[in-house]
C-alpha positions in Angstrom: -26.7 98.9 156.8 -22.9 98.8 155.7 -20.9 95.5 156.9 -18.3 96.1 159.4 -14.4 95.0 158.3 -12.0 93.9 160.7 -8.6 93.3 160.3 -7.5 89.5 160.7 -4.7 89.1 162.7 -2.0 86.2 163.3 -1.0 84.6 166.4 1.0 87.5 167.9 -1.8 89.8 166.8 -0.1 91.3 163.6 -2.2 92.1 161.1 -2.7 89.7 158.0 -5.7 90.9 156.0 -9.5 91.8 156.6 -12.7 90.5 156.2 -16.2 91.2 156.8 -17.9 90.7 160.3 -19.9 87.6 159.0 -16.9 86.0 157.4 -14.7 86.4 160.4 -17.2 84.9 162.4 -18.1 82.3 160.2 -15.0 81.1 159.6 -13.5 81.4 163.2 -10.9 84.0 162.2 -8.5 85.6 164.9 -9.3 89.5 165.4 -9.6 92.1 168.1 -11.8 93.8 170.3 -11.9 96.0 173.5 -13.8 95.8 176.9 -14.4 98.5 179.3 -15.3 98.1 182.6 -16.6 101.3 184.0 -16.9 101.7 188.2 -18.4 104.1 189.8 -17.6 106.1 193.2 -18.7 103.6 195.2 -16.6 101.0 193.4 -19.6 99.4 192.1 -19.0 98.0 188.5 -21.3 98.8 185.3 -22.4 96.2 183.0 -25.0 96.0 180.1 -27.3 93.4 179.0 -27.0 93.2 175.5 -29.8 93.8 173.3 -31.8 90.5 172.0 -31.0 91.6 168.7 -27.1 90.9 169.2 -25.6 88.3 166.9 -23.6 86.7 169.7 -24.5 86.1 173.1 -28.2 87.9 173.0 -29.3 88.7 176.5 -26.7 88.3 178.2 -24.8 90.5 180.7 -21.3 91.9 179.2 -18.3 94.3 180.0 -19.6 98.3 180.5 -18.7 98.4 177.0 -16.9 95.7 174.4 -16.9 96.0 170.7 -14.6 95.0 168.0 -11.7 96.9 166.6 -12.6 98.2 163.2 -10.1 97.6 160.3 -7.3 100.1 160.5 -8.1 101.1 164.0 -6.0 100.7 167.0 -7.4 99.2 170.3 -7.5 102.7 172.2 -9.2 104.4 169.7 -11.7 101.9 169.4 -12.4 101.7 173.3 -12.9 105.6 173.1 -15.3 105.0 169.9 -17.3 102.2 171.7 -17.4 103.8 175.0 -19.5 107.0 173.0 -21.4 104.6 170.9 -22.7 102.0 173.5 -23.4 104.2 176.8 -22.7 108.2 175.5 -19.4 108.3 177.5 -17.0 111.3 175.5 -13.6 110.0 176.7 -11.2 112.9 176.6 -8.3 110.4 177.0 -7.6 106.8 176.6 -8.9 105.2 180.0 -6.3 102.9 181.9 -5.5 99.6 180.5 -5.4 96.6 182.7 -4.6 93.7 180.9 -4.9 91.9 177.3 -6.0 88.4 176.7 -5.3 86.6 174.1 -7.5 85.3 171.3 -9.2 82.1 172.8 -12.6 80.1 172.9 -14.2 82.5 175.3 -13.7 85.6 173.5 -14.3 84.0 170.0 -11.0 84.2 169.0 -10.3 88.0 169.9 -7.3 89.3 171.3 -8.6 91.7 173.7 -7.6 94.3 175.5 -9.4 95.2 178.8 -9.5 98.8 180.3 -11.0 100.6 183.4 -12.5 103.7 183.9 -14.4 105.9 186.7 -17.7 107.5 186.0 -20.7 107.9 188.0 -22.8 108.9 184.7 -24.8 109.9 183.4 -24.8 107.3 180.6 -27.0 107.0 176.8 -27.4 103.6 176.0 -27.7 102.6 172.3 -31.0 100.6 172.6 -29.4 98.6 169.4 -26.8 97.3 171.3 -28.1 97.4 174.7 -31.2 96.5 176.5 -30.3 98.0 180.1 -27.3 98.8 182.1 -27.0 98.0 185.6 -24.6 98.6 188.5 -23.4 95.6 190.4 -21.1 95.1 193.5 -18.0 92.7 192.7 -19.3 90.3 195.2 -22.6 90.3 193.3 -21.0 89.6 190.0 -18.6 86.9 191.7 -22.0 85.4 193.3 -24.0 85.4 189.9 -21.3 83.8 188.1 -21.4 80.9 190.6 -25.3 80.2 190.4 -25.8 81.8 186.7 -23.2 81.6 184.5 -25.1 81.5 181.5 -26.2 84.9 182.2 -22.9 86.5 181.3 -21.0 86.3 177.9 -18.1 83.5 178.0 -15.7 86.7 177.2 -16.8 88.8 180.3 -16.6 85.7 182.5 -13.2 85.5 181.5 -12.5 89.2 182.2 -14.1 89.2 185.5 -11.9 86.1 186.8 -8.6 87.5 185.0 -9.7 91.1 186.6 -9.8 89.0 190.3 -6.5 87.6 189.5 -4.4 90.8 189.0 
């Protein structure tokens, strides 16, 4: 398997170099990611449970789609690519940009653009990335974050908190 290469960025999210996924994570270098929140016609959010094979936060609930921006790729192209790779949505246009999170501990040093999309499916999940997907009401996500915060990735917990503040 070919190792992924990510752009390394500075504190203002400008590209300053590139490195392998392993090096970026091992050294805590600043890099980029996207998160997509998919809502259905009833207002529920689709969450993915990360595969037990994932190198970070295996088995935890996460955004509908989340992924690293590849070297030379832009945020918008990344979210479209990841949506197709992870849950089989073939987006014909870039989904709504909601907000950007600066690199921080919760995002593992990733500058993260968060997007929103409405879809009732169907979805086809990547078994390498995701063990299951499930619809949740906003209230149930709020309750689970209070009672079982460790069942979510830290980045998703931050995304959800920021979403509810916007």
